[in-house]
MDAnalysis code that builds the backbone (N, CA, C; Angstrom):
import MDAnalysis as mda
import numpy as np

u = mda.Universe.empty(411, n_residues=137, atom_resindex=np.repeat(np.arange(137), 3), trajectory=True)
u.add_TopologyAttr("name", ["N", "CA", "C"] * 137)
u.add_TopologyAttr("resid", np.arange(1, 138))
u.add_TopologyAttr("resname", ["MET", "ARG", "ASN", "SER", "ASP", "TYR", "THR", "PRO", "LEU", "TYR", "ARG", "THR", "THR", "VAL", "GLY", "PHE", "ASP", "ARG", "LEU", "PHE", "ASP", "MET", "LEU", "GLU", "LYS", "SER", "VAL", "ARG", "SER", "ASP", "TRP", "PRO", "PRO", "TYR", "ASN", "ILE", "GLU", "LYS", "THR", "GLY", "GLU", "ASN", "ASP", "TYR", "ARG", "ILE", "THR", "MET", "ALA", "ILE", "ALA", "GLY", "PHE", "ALA", "LEU", "ASP", "GLU", "VAL", "GLU", "LEU", "MET", "GLN", "ASN", "GLY", "PRO", "GLU", "LEU", "SER", "VAL", "VAL", "GLY", "GLN", "ARG", "LYS", "PRO", "ASP", "GLN", "GLU", "ASN", "ARG", "GLU", "VAL", "LEU", "HIS", "ARG", "GLY", "LEU", "ALA", "THR", "GLY", "ASN", "PHE", "LYS", "GLN", "VAL", "PHE", "LYS", "LEU", "ALA", "ASP", "HIS", "VAL", "LYS", "VAL", "LYS", "ALA", "ALA", "ASN", "LEU", "GLU", "ASN", "GLY", "LEU", "LEU", "SER", "VAL", "ASP", "LEU", "VAL", "ARG", "GLU", "VAL", "PRO", "GLU", "GLU", "LEU", "LYS", "PRO", "ARG", "ARG", "ILE", "GLU", "ILE", "GLY", "SER", "GLU", "ALA"])
u.atoms.positions = np.array([
    [198.158, 132.246, 61.589],
    [198.478, 130.891, 61.804],
    [198.809, 130.214, 60.870],
    [199.391, 129.530, 61.450],
    [200.714, 128.409, 60.639],
    [200.662, 126.741, 60.671],
    [199.991, 126.403, 59.438],
    [200.316, 124.688, 59.824],
    [200.930, 124.095, 58.814],
    [201.866, 123.202, 59.567],
    [202.550, 122.205, 58.617],
    [202.766, 120.799, 59.212],
    [202.603, 120.232, 57.959],
    [202.282, 118.820, 57.674],
    [203.613, 118.216, 57.529],
    [204.050, 117.414, 58.561],
    [205.221, 116.699, 58.076],
    [205.471, 115.184, 57.732],
    [203.929, 114.604, 57.791],
    [203.753, 113.712, 57.540],
    [204.805, 112.552, 56.152],
    [204.612, 113.381, 55.468],
    [205.461, 112.934, 54.270],
    [206.682, 112.188, 54.675],
    [207.337, 113.406, 55.905],
    [208.881, 113.042, 56.356],
    [208.877, 112.088, 57.025],
    [207.974, 111.613, 57.709],
    [207.483, 110.278, 58.495],
    [208.069, 108.869, 57.544],
    [207.509, 108.719, 56.869],
    [207.229, 107.125, 55.376],
    [209.089, 107.698, 55.465],
    [209.843, 108.680, 55.233],
    [211.510, 108.477, 54.981],
    [212.334, 108.443, 56.003],
    [211.676, 108.236, 57.608],
    [212.789, 108.449, 58.542],
    [212.738, 107.294, 59.129],
    [213.493, 106.556, 59.965],
    [213.112, 105.495, 60.737],
    [214.863, 106.026, 62.217],
    [214.009, 105.785, 63.563],
    [214.422, 105.967, 64.699],
    [213.823, 107.830, 64.794],
    [213.655, 108.636, 64.065],
    [213.555, 110.111, 64.131],
    [212.185, 110.455, 64.711],
    [211.209, 109.779, 65.066],
    [209.721, 109.908, 65.193],
    [209.926, 110.867, 66.233],
    [210.490, 110.790, 67.666],
    [210.083, 111.684, 68.559],
    [210.666, 113.168, 68.092],
    [211.754, 112.909, 67.279],
    [212.151, 114.453, 66.933],
    [211.436, 115.238, 66.175],
    [210.844, 114.289, 65.458],
    [209.295, 115.391, 64.320],
    [208.145, 115.499, 65.499],
    [207.804, 114.667, 66.282],
    [206.943, 114.870, 66.884],
    [207.065, 116.011, 67.836],
    [208.251, 116.257, 68.683],
    [209.021, 117.509, 69.312],
    [208.665, 118.789, 68.203],
    [208.856, 118.839, 66.796],
    [209.235, 119.442, 66.257],
    [207.698, 120.066, 65.938],
    [206.936, 119.204, 65.500],
    [205.382, 119.554, 64.788],
    [204.549, 119.860, 66.135],
    [205.026, 119.475, 67.437],
    [204.494, 120.632, 68.468],
    [204.890, 121.779, 68.816],
    [206.316, 122.247, 68.408],
    [206.656, 123.263, 68.540],
    [205.854, 123.939, 67.658],
    [205.374, 123.909, 66.520],
    [204.396, 124.774, 65.223],
    [203.273, 125.153, 65.675],
    [202.549, 123.449, 66.339],
    [201.285, 123.548, 66.759],
    [200.620, 124.648, 67.237],
    [199.478, 125.073, 66.866],
    [198.811, 126.314, 67.353],
    [198.320, 125.716, 68.760],
    [197.943, 126.567, 70.130],
    [197.327, 126.776, 71.071],
    [195.638, 126.395, 71.150],
    [195.074, 126.146, 69.813],
    [193.177, 126.492, 69.618],
    [193.242, 125.052, 69.029],
    [191.919, 124.956, 70.506],
    [190.850, 125.681, 71.130],
    [191.943, 125.995, 72.324],
    [191.707, 126.946, 72.877],
    [192.153, 127.392, 74.643],
    [191.958, 126.071, 75.600],
    [192.135, 125.996, 76.465],
    [191.736, 124.946, 77.769],
    [192.515, 125.252, 79.024],
    [191.710, 124.682, 79.643],
    [192.580, 125.094, 81.307],
    [192.768, 123.973, 81.539],
    [193.735, 123.310, 82.654],
    [193.607, 121.984, 83.403],
    [193.333, 122.782, 85.262],
    [192.328, 122.078, 85.734],
    [192.517, 122.020, 87.014],
    [192.008, 120.872, 87.970],
    [192.915, 121.690, 89.139],
    [192.856, 120.401, 90.245],
    [191.808, 120.656, 91.148],
    [190.467, 119.207, 90.862],
    [189.847, 119.644, 91.519],
    [189.267, 119.109, 93.322],
    [190.294, 118.801, 93.422],
    [190.635, 117.580, 94.544],
    [191.506, 116.765, 94.819],
    [191.805, 115.813, 95.574],
    [192.966, 115.588, 96.275],
    [193.455, 114.300, 94.507],
    [192.262, 113.950, 94.123],
    [192.905, 113.019, 92.802],
    [191.921, 113.458, 91.648],
    [191.344, 114.394, 91.935],
    [190.321, 115.085, 90.786],
    [191.037, 116.256, 89.868],
    [190.685, 116.095, 88.722],
    [191.174, 117.226, 87.781],
    [189.899, 117.330, 86.696],
    [190.189, 118.301, 86.032],
    [189.213, 118.614, 84.941],
    [189.917, 119.968, 84.117],
    [189.672, 119.161, 82.679],
    [190.138, 119.983, 81.372],
    [189.141, 120.791, 80.845],
    [188.986, 121.875, 80.536],
    [188.119, 122.941, 79.980],
    [188.239, 123.239, 78.798],
    [188.025, 123.194, 77.810],
    [188.247, 123.166, 76.616],
    [186.928, 124.056, 75.777],
    [187.579, 125.073, 75.619],
    [186.316, 126.457, 74.626],
    [186.362, 126.018, 73.292],
    [185.410, 125.124, 72.979],
    [184.729, 124.649, 71.738],
    [183.867, 125.507, 70.930],
    [183.577, 126.606, 71.041],
    [182.117, 127.362, 71.128],
    [181.648, 126.859, 69.296],
    [180.417, 126.486, 69.343],
    [179.856, 126.169, 67.718],
    [179.829, 124.699, 67.363],
    [181.181, 123.695, 68.165],
    [180.977, 122.929, 68.083],
    [179.472, 121.614, 68.722],
    [178.634, 120.743, 67.778],
    [178.092, 119.998, 67.972],
    [177.646, 118.855, 69.062],
    [177.358, 117.885, 69.642],
    [177.686, 117.198, 70.760],
    [178.388, 116.002, 69.438],
    [177.819, 115.900, 68.483],
    [178.378, 114.968, 67.390],
    [178.947, 114.933, 66.732],
    [179.893, 116.323, 66.746],
    [181.544, 116.482, 65.946],
    [182.458, 116.975, 66.812],
    [181.914, 116.079, 67.865],
    [183.402, 116.179, 69.097],
    [183.354, 114.667, 69.493],
    [184.810, 114.320, 69.439],
    [185.321, 112.901, 69.865],
    [186.216, 112.969, 71.069],
    [185.820, 112.172, 71.863],
    [186.901, 111.969, 73.032],
    [186.839, 110.449, 73.031],
    [188.703, 110.328, 73.224],
    [188.711, 108.894, 73.144],
    [190.364, 108.837, 74.337],
    [190.244, 107.981, 75.348],
    [191.760, 107.925, 75.572],
    [192.174, 106.605, 75.229],
    [193.535, 106.093, 75.420],
    [194.125, 105.245, 74.541],
    [195.699, 105.389, 75.458],
    [195.439, 104.188, 76.135],
    [196.638, 104.253, 77.114],
    [196.923, 105.909, 77.821],
    [197.901, 106.110, 78.421],
    [198.325, 107.487, 78.814],
    [197.726, 108.607, 77.792],
    [197.047, 108.753, 76.842],
    [196.846, 109.657, 75.710],
    [195.520, 110.234, 76.211],
    [195.228, 111.364, 75.710],
    [193.717, 111.391, 76.057],
    [193.483, 112.208, 74.685],
    [192.608, 112.049, 73.695],
    [192.366, 112.802, 72.143],
    [191.313, 113.254, 71.897],
    [191.089, 114.638, 72.151],
    [189.947, 115.470, 72.132],
    [189.931, 115.848, 70.668],
    [188.989, 115.468, 69.463],
    [189.101, 115.312, 67.605],
    [187.432, 116.349, 67.895],
    [187.767, 117.680, 67.359],
    [186.655, 118.263, 66.580],
    [186.730, 118.214, 65.012],
    [185.553, 117.879, 64.485],
    [185.552, 118.194, 62.914],
    [184.080, 118.286, 62.764],
    [183.939, 119.782, 62.178],
    [182.579, 120.365, 61.688],
    [182.557, 119.530, 60.556],
    [181.221, 119.507, 60.467],
    [179.997, 119.120, 59.358],
    [180.063, 120.349, 58.336],
    [180.340, 119.837, 57.344],
    [179.880, 121.038, 56.242],
    [179.058, 122.002, 56.357],
    [178.741, 123.653, 56.392],
    [177.877, 123.768, 55.939],
    [177.288, 123.682, 54.765],
    [176.070, 123.488, 55.275],
    [174.815, 123.570, 54.439],
    [174.486, 124.812, 53.553],
    [174.596, 125.799, 54.368],
    [173.647, 127.300, 53.937],
    [174.887, 128.057, 53.133],
    [174.504, 128.423, 51.996],
    [175.014, 129.021, 51.352],
    [174.833, 131.043, 51.512],
    [176.334, 131.239, 52.351],
    [176.411, 132.370, 52.555],
    [177.251, 133.563, 53.133],
    [176.862, 134.563, 52.038],
    [178.662, 135.283, 52.053],
    [178.927, 135.771, 53.547],
    [180.344, 135.523, 53.620],
    [180.662, 135.939, 54.516],
    [181.676, 137.158, 54.443],
    [181.004, 138.316, 54.980],
    [181.941, 139.836, 54.640],
    [183.395, 139.501, 55.723],
    [183.461, 139.113, 56.843],
    [184.393, 139.040, 58.139],
    [184.468, 137.834, 58.470],
    [185.712, 136.859, 58.553],
    [185.374, 135.940, 59.183],
    [186.175, 136.086, 60.494],
    [186.272, 136.108, 61.535],
    [186.503, 136.225, 62.797],
    [186.467, 135.024, 63.864],
    [185.528, 133.892, 63.781],
    [185.326, 133.010, 64.630],
    [185.727, 132.087, 63.959],
    [186.440, 131.355, 64.972],
    [187.513, 130.226, 64.206],
    [186.736, 129.074, 63.832],
    [186.482, 128.951, 62.549],
    [186.050, 127.578, 62.112],
    [186.200, 125.680, 61.863],
    [187.980, 125.997, 62.236],
    [188.582, 125.028, 61.748],
    [188.485, 123.582, 62.541],
    [188.798, 122.784, 62.147],
    [189.240, 121.441, 62.777],
    [189.990, 121.305, 63.675],
    [190.367, 120.332, 65.051],
    [191.251, 120.325, 66.040],
    [191.037, 119.115, 66.568],
    [192.193, 118.834, 66.564],
    [192.852, 117.500, 67.602],
    [193.630, 118.041, 68.849],
    [193.263, 117.913, 70.158],
    [194.107, 117.336, 70.878],
    [194.748, 116.968, 71.550],
    [195.912, 116.493, 71.576],
    [196.281, 115.188, 72.723],
    [196.850, 116.105, 74.120],
    [196.291, 115.322, 75.267],
    [196.522, 115.429, 76.286],
    [197.344, 114.237, 77.113],
    [198.625, 113.837, 77.227],
    [198.925, 112.624, 78.291],
    [198.813, 113.392, 79.852],
    [198.540, 111.811, 80.368],
    [197.404, 111.440, 81.915],
    [198.946, 110.663, 82.065],
    [199.076, 111.415, 83.509],
    [199.900, 110.807, 84.405],
    [199.030, 109.217, 84.559],
    [199.977, 108.456, 85.095],
    [199.517, 107.261, 85.522],
    [198.720, 106.643, 86.491],
    [197.719, 105.797, 86.273],
    [196.368, 105.836, 86.677],
    [195.095, 106.476, 87.017],
    [195.873, 107.517, 85.290],
    [194.314, 108.651, 85.558],
    [193.845, 108.496, 84.197],
    [192.598, 108.108, 84.861],
    [191.186, 107.746, 83.880],
    [190.377, 108.866, 83.662],
    [189.179, 108.911, 82.544],
    [188.062, 109.995, 82.650],
    [186.603, 109.662, 83.349],
    [186.516, 110.579, 83.872],
    [185.188, 109.847, 84.993],
    [183.829, 109.998, 84.205],
    [183.800, 111.589, 83.766],
    [182.841, 112.287, 82.795],
    [183.422, 113.335, 82.012],
    [182.405, 113.249, 80.898],
    [182.495, 114.425, 79.790],
    [181.122, 115.370, 79.695],
    [181.316, 116.018, 79.263],
    [180.059, 117.242, 79.274],
    [180.137, 118.001, 78.583],
    [179.416, 118.686, 78.006],
    [179.111, 119.726, 76.603],
    [178.185, 120.400, 76.881],
    [178.692, 122.119, 77.501],
    [177.707, 123.105, 77.844],
    [177.806, 124.244, 77.767],
    [177.193, 125.124, 77.063],
    [177.695, 126.481, 76.265],
    [178.499, 126.479, 75.900],
    [179.533, 125.913, 75.168],
    [180.446, 125.951, 74.628],
    [181.591, 125.791, 74.774],
    [181.680, 125.127, 75.964],
    [182.793, 124.700, 76.753],
    [182.702, 122.963, 77.128],
    [183.935, 122.439, 76.776],
    [183.270, 120.885, 77.025],
    [184.110, 120.620, 78.512],
    [183.945, 120.108, 79.075],
    [184.412, 119.976, 80.988],
    [184.875, 118.206, 80.433],
    [186.121, 117.806, 81.057],
    [186.408, 116.969, 81.008],
    [187.021, 116.271, 82.600],
    [185.961, 115.641, 83.092],
    [187.276, 115.255, 84.605],
    [187.410, 113.973, 84.420],
    [188.658, 113.812, 85.263],
    [189.704, 113.086, 85.168],
    [189.312, 112.644, 86.923],
    [190.081, 111.372, 87.210],
    [190.110, 110.828, 88.090],
    [191.824, 110.356, 88.246],
    [192.333, 110.127, 89.435],
    [193.706, 109.217, 89.840],
    [192.934, 108.296, 90.679],
    [193.132, 107.304, 90.119],
    [193.009, 105.917, 91.207],
    [194.308, 105.196, 91.501],
    [194.849, 105.041, 92.089],
    [195.760, 104.328, 92.584],
    [195.634, 102.854, 93.174],
    [195.910, 101.833, 92.248],
    [195.657, 100.417, 92.913],
    [196.252, 100.422, 94.822],
    [195.400, 99.665, 95.086],
    [195.865, 99.500, 96.560],
    [196.860, 99.048, 96.622],
    [197.647, 97.876, 95.992],
    [198.838, 97.492, 95.816],
    [200.292, 98.458, 95.758],
    [199.644, 99.382, 95.333],
    [200.521, 100.660, 94.575],
    [200.669, 101.754, 95.956],
    [199.504, 101.173, 96.719],
    [199.535, 102.593, 97.275],
    [201.086, 102.744, 98.607],
    [201.257, 103.979, 99.022],
    [202.170, 103.183, 100.294],
    [201.468, 103.032, 101.425],
    [201.829, 102.241, 102.105],
    [201.820, 101.458, 103.442],
    [202.570, 101.816, 104.402],
    [201.771, 101.819, 105.796],
    [202.633, 101.391, 106.608],
    [202.943, 99.963, 107.520],
    [204.354, 99.951, 108.034],
    [204.826, 98.606, 108.278],
    [204.920, 99.006, 110.138],
    [204.683, 98.364, 110.418],
    [204.862, 97.949, 111.966],
    [206.102, 97.103, 112.190],
    [207.055, 98.280, 113.226],
    [207.898, 97.318, 113.649],
    [207.906, 96.834, 114.777],
    [208.299, 95.399, 114.896],
    [208.319, 94.845, 116.445],
    [209.458, 94.274, 116.752],
    [209.701, 93.819, 117.961],
    [210.768, 93.743, 118.907],
    [210.932, 92.424, 119.344],
    [211.601, 91.648, 119.575],
    [212.148, 90.267, 119.655],
    [212.225, 90.432, 121.178],
    [211.835, 91.041, 121.807],
    [212.249, 90.642, 123.186],
    [211.645, 90.339, 124.385],
])
C-alpha cells in the first residue's frame, strides 16, 4: 500500500489545486471497500465494510455536495504481540460527491457494515411540469 502526502505542495502553488486533487486521488487506495446501490426511484444506499470500528470511531458529515466518512481508531490499550497482521487497522477518510438535491436520510452501523441511506428530493419548482395548451377559437 502506498500513501503519498502532497500537503506541502499545496502551500507553494496557486491555481493548481484541482491538478493535485486529481493526482492524489489516482494514488489513493480504495479502502475501505464500498458499494453504491439504487434502492428506489429516488433512494440510494452506500454500504462500507468497516469491520472493527466502533460507533464512536466513525464520523459521517455532509458539507454541500460532499459526504465524508472518517474512521479514526482509538489507540490499542492492550500490549499484545501480533505475529501476523492481516487485518486492516488504519484510519480512513472517504469522500463521496453527491448529485444535486441528495441528502442523507439515515445511517446505521451493524455487523461491521456502515449503511448510509440517501434520498434525492427535488424541489417542486424544479420538477418538470406539464403545461396545458389552449386555443383561442
